N, C-alpha and C positions, 0 to 999 in steps of 0.2 A: 444411543450411544453418548456419554458424557466427556468433555473434555476440560480438564484443569487449565485455566488461563493463568499464566505467570505474572500478568499485571494485576490480578486480584488483589493479592496482599499490598503492593504500592498504593493502589487507590484507596483502600481501606485505611492504610496509615495516614495518608494525606487528609481525608476527611476527618479523621480523630483528631488532626492537628489543626482542624478548622481551615484547611485550604480548599477552596473550591476547584473544580476540574471541568475542562471542555475535552472531551474524548471524540476524535474524529476516526472515521473509518469508513471504507466502503459499504454497501448495503450487504447484509447477511453475513457480516464477519462476526457477529455474536455480541454486539454492543450492548444491546438492550439486555440480553440474557445475564451478561456479565455484570452490568450495573444493578439489575433486581437482586442477584444473589449478594452483592456487597452491601446493597441498603437493607437487606434482610437482617444484617447483623446488627443494625440500629435500631433504637427504640420506636422511631416514627419517621415518616417521610411523606411529603406531598408529592405526588406524580402528576405530570402532565403530558400524556402522550399526544404530540400534535399530529400523528398520523391520523387521529380522529377528528373528522371535520367538526364536530360538535365543541371539541376543546380548542381546535385551532381558532374557530370563528369567535369564541368567547374571548380569548386573549388578543386577538387581531382588532375586534370591535373596541375594546377597552383594556389596555395593557395593565391599568391601575388595579384590575380585578385581582391580579397576582400580589400586590401589595396588601390588599385588604384580606384576603385569604391567609397570607402569611401572619398577619397581625391577629387575626382570630386564632391561629394554631399555636402562636408564640407563647412560651411558657419563660423560664429563666435561661434556657439554652437557645442558641441559634436554630432555626428550622432547618431540617435537611430537605432540600426541593431537586427532585429529579425532573429534567425536561429532556424528552425524547425528541430528536430530529429538530433541533432549536433554529436550525436555518430556515424553517418553514414560517417562522413568526420572528423576523430580527428587530422589530419594533419593540420588543420586550426587553431588550439589552439594557437600555437606559434605566428602567425600573430594577433590573436585577444589580445594576451597578450601584444605585442608592441602597438596596437592600443589603448587599456585600459590604459597602461602606460603613453602614450603621450597624454591622456585626448581627443583623435579624436573620441572615440565611447562610447556610453552606450550600453551594451550588454544585450539582454534578450533571453535565448535560451531554448529549451526544449529538453528532452532525455526520450526515453522509455526504454532504456537498458544501464546498465553501464558496459557491458561485454568488449567491445572494450576499453573504458576509463581506466577501472580498470586493464585489463590485457595487454594492449598494451603499457604501461609505457607513457601514455599521459599526457601532461600538463595538470592539472586540474585548473589552474589559481589559485592557492592558494593565499589566502588574497587579491584577486581582485574581487570575486564575492560572492553574497550570495546565498547560496544553499537552495531551497525550494523543498517541494514534494507535488504534487497533487493527493490525494487518489480520490476514487468515493465519491459520495455526502455524506456529513455528514448528520447526522439526521436532523439538523437545516434546512440545504439546501433542504431536501427531505420533509420537513414539519412533522418531527417525534419529534417535541420539547416536546409537553404536551399531555396527553390522551384526553384532551377536546380540542386539537389543530389538531387532526388527527383522521381518524377513523381506524377500526380493518383491513379494506382492505388494507390500506396502508402499515400497519405493516406487514401483511401477504405477500403482494407484495415484501417487503424488503427481507423477509426471503427466498423467493422462487426466485426472479429475481435479488436481489442485488442492486447496488446503481450506475450503470454507467448511465450517463446522457442520451446518445444516446438511450440506451435500454429501459429506463423508458418513454421516450417520445413516444414510440410505443404502439400499442395494445398488448394483452397478446399473441396473436398468433405469431405476428411478433417478441415480446420479445425473445420468446423461439427460433426462427429461427436466430436471431441475436446473441445469447449467443452460440447456437450450432456452428455457423460459426466462432466465436471468437477463439475457440481452434483449429480449422482447420486453420485459418488465422495466428495464432501465430506459428503454425508447419510449415506453407509454408514460411513466412515472416521472422521471426526470427531464426529459426532451419535450413530449408532445403536451403534458399537463402544465408544465412551467412555461411552455411558449419560448423555449430557448432559441429555435430556430424556426424559420418560416415554413420550410418545406421539409418534412420528415424523411421522404424517400431518398433524398440524396444523403442525407446524414447517415441513414441505415446502410447505404452502400459505403459510404466512407467508414463506418464502424467495422465492418467486414474487412475491408483492405488494411485498416490500420492494425487490426488483430493479426492478420496474416504477416505483417511487416514488423510486429512486435519485436523489439530487441535489435532493431536497425535504425540508421539515420535515414528517415524517409524522403524520398524525392518529391518535394511538394508540388512542383510543376507537373509531374507524371501522375501523381495523385489527383491534381486537381482536373486534368484531362480525363482521367478514368471516370471520375465521380461526375464531371459535367458541372463544376463551379469554379470560381476564381481561385487563384494562388492564395490571396488574402483570406477567403472563406475557410481554405483548409487550414491554414493557421488559426483561425478562430474555432474551427472544430477541435484541434488538438488542445486548445485551450479550455473548452468545455470538459474534455474528457479529463484533464488535469484538475480542474475546479471540481468535478464530481468524484474524484479520487478513483477513476478508472484505470489511469495511467500513472507511472513515475516517470519523471523526467530526469535524464541523465546527461549532464553537462559535458561537453568537451574540457579537457584539461591539459597541462603541460605548458612549460614555460620555454622550451627550447625552439630554436629557429625552424626545426623541421617539422614541429608540431602543426599540421596543416588544417586538419578537419575542424570546423568549428560549429558544425550542426549537432544538435541535441539527438540523442537516442531516447526511445519511448519503450517502456516495457509495461504490459498489461499487468495489474495488481496481482492476479491470480493465474495459474496456468490452465486450470479447468475452465475459466470463464473465457480466456484467450482461444482455447480449442473450440469452444462452443461458438463464440462471436465470429470465429474466422470460418465457420461451417465446415470444419475438417473432422469433426467427430471425435470418438475416444476409444477406438478400437485399437487393439494391441499392434497391429501393423504401423501405427503412428510412431511407436517406439524405435522403429527402424528407420522410417522415412525422414523423421525429424529428431533423431536422437540428440544432435548437438545443439540444436535450438532449444529443445525441451530441457536438457541439463543446463545450459546456461541461465535460463529462466530459473531453474530450480535453485541455483546458487545464489544469482543476483538478488531475487527476491528476498531469500533469507537473510542476506547481508544487510539489506534495506530494513527488514523486520528487526534485526537485532538493535538497531538505532544506537549505535555506539556513538560517542561524542567525536564525530569524525565527519569530514566533507568527502561525498563521493564523485567521482568523475571516471571518465574514460579517456583513452589516448589513441591517436593514429598519426603516423608520419606521412610524409609525401610519397613514400616507397610502399605504402599500403601496411607497413607493420602496425600492429595493434595490440593493444593491452585492454582487457575488458572492463577492469576496475582498477582505479587509483584512489587509495584510501589515505587522506592527510588526517592526522591526528597531532595537533601542536606543529612542530617542526618535523615530525617523522612521517616519511612517505613509504607507503606499502603498495607493491604493483601485484596485481592478482590476474593470471590468465586462466581461462576455464575451458576444460576439455572433457569430453565424455570418455576418453580413452583409458584403459586400465594398464596399457603398455607404452608410456610416453617415451618418445624419441627426441632426438636434437631438434627437429622441426617444429615440435611442439613449443619449444622455448625461444623462437626467433622473434616474437613482439617483445617478451621480456629483455632479451639480450640487446634489442635495439633501444627500448627504454632506459636501460641501465647506461647505455654508451651516450645517451642524448639528455638525461634528466636527472635530477637528484633523485636517488633510490636508495632507502635504507635496508628494506627487505623485499624478496620477491618470492611468490608462490605460484606453482601450477596446482590448481584445484581440479582434481580429475577421481577416478576410480580405482587407484592403487589400494591395495591393502593396508599398507604401512608407509609412512614418510620416506622419501628417498631423496638424497642430496645430488644434485646435478651441478653442471658448471655454473649456470647463471641463475638457479632458484631451487628452491625445494619443492617436490611433487608432493602434495598434501592430500590425503583422502578426504572427501568432500565432507564426511560427517564430523571432521575435526575443523571445520571452518571457524568455529567461535575460538579456537586457540590462537588464532591470528591476533584477536583484539587483547588477549590477555596479557 
């Protein structure tokens, strides 16, 4: 099964305009496949897959090798260079800056972790590259645009197995196995081999608990006690998940006096990976047991994937009233509450009503499973598949 990625046309347009690109995204979101397809539309390309030890060692030993190979390939036009997993050899960034400044290369590179680049004082090529992010499949890419354009099975599959293209191309049994392997591969490749933590066992336990609490504001002290490490270590563990693009951090927002909660929320980047890492599986029963949690992830992750020019946060006041997503675009503030219900009632709008009473709010929505939009006193109940209409 092949999925068309919406980002492909934009990447090609940038490269033809001779703009270099850094494409970040978690493992297995399809970055390499996407870039290979885009690069195939050009006359030639120098590829450096840094997953291969031989290629990685060559550039680590002497980054100038890249400059000499570009010089040998160069004609009148800049050379298109594709570097896969660029974070594995951050030392080549200075050479790339020179080549870009001299208009000898157009760079397109992928990264599945920002840890080395962020914490190693690495040259990020500021002002020289366009930074993009590739999430798992968006709803449109997965065929989840309208209710008459997808069946219930596709929707349920999304809640159980997430949106990694390689996973969704498999049968259900193989999907579960692949997702189970994802967490193990992450621990092996990103954590153990890169020596990110001294002891792998506590981090593995933390990963499971963090997945179970995905979508919440975790109690760091309780997690520290459950894992058997310090409160500070738990915060470092969450930073590792952020740097390796496993979780999204959603900060608290609100300017009113009653906005009290100042702890971040964390969402795993993919529902299927979250379910596997939490060791709760992918059986149909999960749709009943965790319907609200799964549906909230479904909507939040799509909002983040659409990458509108906006600031995202959440809000909760002293009385416990909460709004799942606050979207600020310029001076406009939109409040979004997310409920899995198909029959919203007054209680479903309590958080939005409190937000409107205490904060600036231009528009308010309850994103849920109604068939058509419905206007209530405090907000519009909106079908989840019409989420993108909020940004238009």
